[in-house]
N, C-alpha and C positions, 0 to 999 in steps of 0.2 A: 512519576508510572513512565517506564522506558519501553520501549516497542521492541519484542524479541523474534524472531526467527528461531527454531529448530530444526535446522536438517536429521533430519534421521527421525523415524516412529518404532524403533528401539522400547526395549523397557525400557533403557535410563533416559534416554533422550522425553519417552512419554513422562517419568516421574520428574523431569525438570518443569515439563511442561506446565505438572499441575501444582509444581513448587512455585515455579514462576505468575502462575494464576490466581493464588491462596491470594502471594505477599500484593498482587494488584495491578501487576504489568498488562501489557496488552500484548497475547502471545500467539504465537501461528507455528504450527508446526507441519515441515513440507515432507512427502514420504514419497518415493519414486516407485511403489508399489499403491497401486489406484485399490486392488481389494484389501488393504489394510486399511484404507480411509475408507470405505465404505462399511469394514466393518464397524469401525466405530461408530460412525453414525449413525449404524443400524441400533447395534446393541450398549450403546456407551461406553464401551471399553474395549481392548487387546488384548484374546482370552490367549492368544496363541505368545505373547510378551509379557504380559501386566493385567494376568486372571485378577477379577474382585477388584480391579481399582478403577471409577469410575474417571471418564476423563470428562471434564464440566464443557457446557456447550459452549461458555464464554471462549473454550477455545477455537483459532480459528483453526479447517483444517485445509489442506492442498497439496497436489499435486503438481502445482504451478512455481517452479524453481524460482522465477521473478518475485516473487513472495518475499526475499531479501532485500529490496528496493526501500530503502528510506527509513531503511532499521537503525534504531543503538548499538543492537547486540544482534549477532549470529553463532549462534552455537553450535559447531561442526560436533552431532553424534551420529556415527555411523559405523564399521568398522575400517581396521585399516587400509583395508585394498578397494576400497570405494572412493575414499578421499580424496584424493587427484582426482579422480574426475569429475565428480561432485559437486566442487571445487571451481572446479573449471568450467561447470554449468553455470554456475551460477553469479561469474566474476562477471558478465555482463551488464549486469544489478545493480552489486553492490557498490555502495558508493566510500568514499578513501575515510571518511568518519567513521562508519561502520567499525567497533571492534571485535573479532573475531574470538571466539572462546574455544579451544578445542577440549573434547572429553575422548577422544582416540587415544587406547592406549596399543604400542606398538610399534615397531619399524616397517618403514616399505621393503619391500621383497624388491633384490638388487642393487638398490641406492644406498639401503643401511639408515636410511634417510631418518629423522624421529618426524611426531607427525606435524608439532610446530615449520620443522623446517619446508616441509612438503605443500604445507600451505601457506606462508613465506613464498614457495616460487612461485605458485600459484595466485597470489593475490598480495603481490609486493607494495602494494600501498595501503594496507590495513596493516594497524597494530595488533598484534597475535596473547592471548593470555591462555595458560594452560592451566586445565582445572583438572587435580588428581589426588588421589587420596581410596580411603575403605567406604564404598559407598554403593551396597548394593542396590539395584533400581523397586525390587518388591520391599524396602524397609521402608528407604524414602520415600517413596511415594505414598506411602502409608502414617508418614510423620513423625518413623521413628529417629530420635536423634541423632546427626549426621556429623560428623567433622572433615575436612578436605581442606585442602593446598591449592591455593592459587600460585600462580609465576607468571613473570612475563617479566620482558627487556625494556619494560615502561611500566614503572613502577607506580603511578599516578593511573596507567591501566588496570592493575590487578587490583588496588585500592577502591577503584570503583565497582567491579566486579564484585569484591568482596561487600560492599554496601548495599549493591542492589541487588543480590541472591541470598544476604544471608537475611535467615529470621529466625524463629524457635527451635525451628526445627532444623536446618541447614545452618553450619558456622563455617566459616571461610575462614582460613588463617594464609597470611600472603607469606610464600618463601622467593625468593629472588634468585633461587638456584634452578632455574628453569631444562637445562638437562641433566640434572639429577630426578625431580619429577619426571619424566619423560622416562628417563632410564629405567626407574623405578617402577611406572607404572607397569611398565612394557614386560621385563623379567620375571615380576614378582607371576606373572601367568605359568611361566617355561615349570617355577617350583610350585605351583598350583595344580599341575598335570601330574609333576610328582605325587604330590601328597595326598593325590586322587589313588593314582596307582597303588603307593604302601597300604591305601586304604582299604583296595580294593582285593589286595595281595591277605589282606586282614593280619595286618602287622600293627604293634603298637602305638603307644604315645610318644616313646623312645624314641624312636623309627622316627618319627615325624616331627618331634626337636631337632632330634639332632639335620633333618631334612631341610628346615628350615633356618637354623640357624647358620650353618655349611650355603646356604641358600643366597642369603642375605649377605656373607662373604664375597660370593661369585657377583651380585648384584652390585655392588658397590666398589668392585675390585675391578669391573669393567666401565663401568660410571665414572670412576673415579679417571681413567684412561680416557677418555673422551674428554674429560675436560668438569665434568660435574664435585659437590661440594662431599666430603667423606658423611659430613653429621647428617646432610640430608636424605640417609639412608633410613636412620635409625627415628626419622619422623613418619606424618602420614601418608607419602605418595610410599615414603619403601618401608617400614619393618608396621608398619598399619594397616596396611593394602596388603602387603603378604601373608601377615594374620587372618585377614578376613576369609580372604580367597584362597589359603589354604587351607579354612575350617567347616568351610561352610558348605549346604549343600546348593545355596541360589547362586552359588559360584559353579559356569558352565566347563570353564575348565576343570575343579575337580571331580565335576560329576563324569566328564571321558574320561579323566585319570581313572576313575573308579572305574569304569568297563574295562581298560585298558589293564589293569592288576587284576583282573578277573580272568584273562586270555580273549576278552574282544581286541581284533586286527585295528591297531587305529586310525583309519579313514576310516572305519565303519565307526567306531567310537563318535567319532565327529558328525557322522552323518547322523546319528542318533541324538545329537546333542544338540548339533546346532553352531551358529557362530562359536568358533572355540578360536580365542587369537593365539594360546598358548601354542598351538598346532604350527601355525606358517614363523611365529615369534624365533620356536627352537629352531627353525631353518636357520633365519635370518640372524639369530644371534649367534647361534656356533660360527658360521660364516664369518660374522664382524671381529668377532673373538680371536679366528684363526689368522685371520689378516691384518689384528693388531698385537698377537705374542700373548694373550690375556689367558692366562689356562681356568679354564671352567666347565671339572670333572662334571657337572652333576648335567650341566648342559647337553656336553659332549653326547652321553651317557643315554639322556634323554634321545639324543637327536638319531641315535642308533637303534633306539627300541620303537623309533616312531617313520624313520628312516629307512632303515636297514633292517628292517625284523629282528633284534634282536629278541632274544628274550629275555623279559623282564628281570629272572631270576639271576640269569649270567648278569645281568646291568646292575643288579645290588651285590652280586656278590665282589663285581670290579670296584665297585665305590670303595666298599670294605678292607679289600686287601691290595689297596692302592699304598705305596708306598709311606710307610713308618713315619709321622715330625711332628714337631709341635706345634700350638695350636698356635696359628700367625692372626696377623693383621691381616686386612684387607690390600696394603703396601706389599707383604710378601710372595 
C-alpha cells in the first residue's frame, strides 16, 4: 500500500483518488477550495466536477497543503496556470523521496515550459513522472477500462507508478519520451477546440477526419522540434488522446469549440464551459511555434479565431485554400 496525496479536487484528481482508494492505497485529496471539500463531505460527491461518482469516506479531504508531508506519491492534478504556485506552496512539506506525478496537460504561459519542467524548477529534489493519455475522468471514475502512458527520465520511477496505480480499470504503459508525452497531451487540446468548432458549424465526418490527421501532423512537427520522438505521437499520449478529446462531449475543449462554432465569442464560450486548457495553450503554442520557425497552420487559424476575432468560416476557408502541396510527413 502506498501513501498518496492528490493536489486538486477536479474531476480527474477525484477520479484518480477513487481509483487509488479502490486499489487499497491511503489517499488524501487537497483542494484550495473549501466549498468543494465541504460539498463532498456533505453529499458524498462533487456534482460540479464529477456528478454521480461517490467519493468514499476512506479518502481524506483537506485544504491544508502540509498533507503532502511524508507521502510516497504526490499527484499534481490541477490546471496548468496554477501548477507553479501550488507546487511552491507544497515545497516546504515534500520530502525528496516523494515521487511527483504530473497529470496537467498544457504549457506555461510566457515561459513555454512543459509542466514537468515547471515542477522540476519548483521541486528540484524530487523525481517526476508524467501521466498522459486518453482518460476522461467521468469514465475512469466509473471503472471503464482506460489505458494511458507514464513517462519519466527515471525508468524505475515510471515502472513504480505503473505497478502502483494500474489495476483492472486503469492500465499504464511506460514511455521513455517525456517531451513527446507532454507535448501530445497539451497540443491535442488545441485540435479538440477546432474539432468542436467544426461540430458547431454542423460540418461532417470528412472535415473532422482531415482536421485530426493534419492536427496530428502539427503536434508531431512541433514536438520533434523540441526533441520528442515522432513515434510517441501515434501512441496513447498523442493519437489516443487526440481521438478521445476531439470526439467526446466529456471534453471541455470540444464543448467550448461547439459554442464557438455556433457563433459564441471565444471568451464567453470558455466562461460557460469552465477550465478549457486549449484556450490558453493555443496562444502559447502559437508563440512557441513562431519562435522556433515551425509551421502550424491549424493552430495559427485557431489563434486568430480566439484572440483576433477572425470569423470561423474565414479561418476554415483560408485553411482549405492554402497553397497546394503533397501530403508530407511531420519533418517537412
